[in-house]
C-alpha positions, 0 to 999 in steps of 0.5 A: 500500500502506498501513501497516496492510497491513504490521503484524505480530503476531509481536513483542508490545509491552513492558509498563511492568512489564517490566524493562530486562533483559527488553526487551534479551532480546526485542530479541535474540530478535526481532533488532530494536533498538527495541520498543514499550511500551504501557500496556493499549492506550495507546502509551507510546513506543519504547525503543532498544537503545542506551539500554537497554544503557547503563542501569546498573540492568537489573533495574528496571522500565521504569515506574521507570527513567529510560529515554528513550521515543521517540514517532514517530507512524504511523497504520494508514491512512497510506501506506507512503511515510510509513512509510519516511520516518519510519523513515529519519528516526529510524533505526528497526528497528521502528515502532508503528502506531496506530488511529483512536482513537490506540490501539496496533494493532501494529508494522511491522519493517524486515524487513517493509518490505524484504520488501515492496519487490518489491511496491512496485517491481513486481519480480514483474511481467514487463517492462523498466526504463528510466532517464532523466536530465533537468532537474528543470524538464523533468520531466512525468509526463504526457508520460512516461506518454503516451510509454509508452502510445503504444508500447502499454505500461503504466507499472507503477512510477516512481521519481524521485531527485535527482542531488546538487549539480545541477538534474538528476534520474533517473526510473526506469520499470518497464514491462510490455514486455520489448522496449524498442527502440520506447520507447527510440527514442521517448524519444530522439526527444523529446530524453530522455537514456536513461541505462540500460535493462534487460531485466526478468530482468537488473534483477530478478536484480540487485535481488533480489541486493541485497535478499538482501544487505541481509537478510543484513546485518540478520541476518534 
């Protein structure tokens, strides 16, 4: 999935002639802590709620204010992983997206990302989940894929995460088989440590509950 697929037109950008007060009102209305500011189609940057709330002259236009403009750059053809990394690094609730001519194309919200996580992790597809633990040097996506396909299954998604303060890692697999017994036996035969396994119903229910809790936390 590309960043351009997540663009929303529900939140318009601010103009340089808008005031600090207007920007704060829009943030409250759209439930975000950042908004894009443009001059025609040119992106000036992002303003944050924290900077605006601390500003002593809310009646001033953004063009005349001394508000700091952040400028994280994301293009519509970049992958969603780039989007998530950028939003996490800058702790953003909204990010502007540029086209090939470096002009403002639209924005993506944190809400939009969360709502599309189920698509990225293949939650909607039937199947099961296996969590493996292994040394980083032993990780081979080719071998893992061969084991899955050798059991007449398909690998729907794969997520890798490092275990802090160690050389080990977790690999979470989503496969299109609900009966995982054959796969688990094969992974054990290849000396993989199976840390956990889930029937799709149990796993999807837990993940959807977590997403619902997160959306409730964001008050969206």
